[in-house]
N, C-alpha and C positions, 0 to 999 in steps of 0.2 A: 394612619392606617388602623383599621380595626383588628382586634384580636379575633381569632376564630373561636369556635366553641371549646377548644382545649385550653384557651388562654394564651396561646402562642401567637406571635404576629404572623401575618400571611407570608408565604414563601415568595420571595422576590426572585423570579426566574433569572433575571439578568445577573444576580449575585450567586446563584447556585452553581457550584464548581463543576458538576457533570455537564451542565448546560454550557458553561463558559468554555470548558475544554472541547466540547463538541463543535461549538461555533468557531473557535480558533482553528481546530483541526480541519474543519470543512473549508474555511477561508484559505488557509495555507495550501490545502490539497487542490482547491479549485484554481488557484493561481498557477501552480505547477502544471495542472491538467491542461491549461491553455497552451503550454509549450508542447507537450506530446500530441495534443489534438491539432495544433496549428502546423507542426512539422510533419506529422505522419497520419493524422486523422484517426488516432487510436482512442478507444474508450478506456475508462479506468480499469475494467477487468483485463483488457488486452495489454495495457501498460504493466499491470501487476504480474501477469503471466510472463510477459517478455522479461521483466526485471528479475523475476524469480528464476527463470531458466538461465538468464545471463549470469546470475550469481552462483547457481549451483550446478549447472550443466544439465545432464539428462535426469529427468524426474517423471514420475507418473502424474496424471491429472489429480489424483487424490492427494499426493504430496504437495502439489502446487496449491490446491485449495486449503490444505492445512496450514501451510506456511503463510499464505497471503490472506487468510481469513475470508475466503470466498466460497460461496455455495457451489456445489458441483455443476449446477446448470450454467452458472456464469463462467466457470472455468471451461466447460465444454464449448460454449459459444465463442469464448476468446481463443481457444485452441483452434477451432474451425476457421475463425477469421485470420489468425496468424498463418495458418496452413495455406489459406487461399492467397496470401501475399507471398508465399514461398519463403517465409521467415522461420518456419518450424517444420520439423519432420518427425514422423512417428516410426518407432521400431518395436515390433512385437517381442515380448519377453519369451525366450525359448523355454524357460522352466515353467512359466505360467502364461499360457496363450491368451488368457483373459486380460492380461496387463500390457499396456503400451508404455514405452519410455519415450518421452518427448524431449527433443533438443532443438536448439537453434541451428539454422542453416548459416552459411557464411553471410548471406544478406541480412539475416536476423541478428547475427552477432554484430554486424556493422551498425545497424540501427540501434541496437542495445548500447554499444560503445558511445555512440553520439548522444543518446538520451542520458546515459550515465554521466557523461561529462556535463550536460545541462543540469542534471540533478545535483551533482556536487557543487556546481556554481550557485544554484538556487539555495542550497543548504548553507553555503558560505555566506551568502547575502543575508539570509534569515538570521544566522548567528551574529553577524556583524550588527544587525539592527538591535540585537539584545545586549551587545557588549560582552566582553569576556566573562565577567562575573555572572551576568544574566544567562548566558549560554551554558555555563557550568552548572548553575542552579537548576535550569530547566532540565538538563540531562540527568542530574541527580534525582530531581523530583519524579521524573518519568520512570527512572529505574526503580525507585521505591514503590511507586504505584503498580508497575508491571509485576514486580516480585510479589507484592501483597495479593494481587488478584490472580496470579498464577497458583498460589496456595489455596485460594478459596474454592 
């Protein structure tokens, strides 16, 4: 391989850590996506919205977007879709009529509990493939990276 004009070797994309992390995350995410898609026909934003509400209870769409790193348009579409399934209900905030609190219905909670069980099983399988030491190292490395980039 030839050096570029700076005298450095070319960047090997397949060795570049951000690229590798993204590829691994996407592959892992896609494999789990097949479960929520096959069982319930959910999109990724719908799954993230369902999972966030299942974890925290009643939240605003803004809070869902902040927690799940989704743009407000994707959250809005996911909320609408989950509402059409009767898995989500809206409640207007009495103090601030512009705000709606979203929460899962009993049917939504049932779907969330089923998918949460699948998610725990998937994560267990993933960690088993890494071995105890690999799983511990992955968690530690991710914690360091998340803390570093939260400060940035």
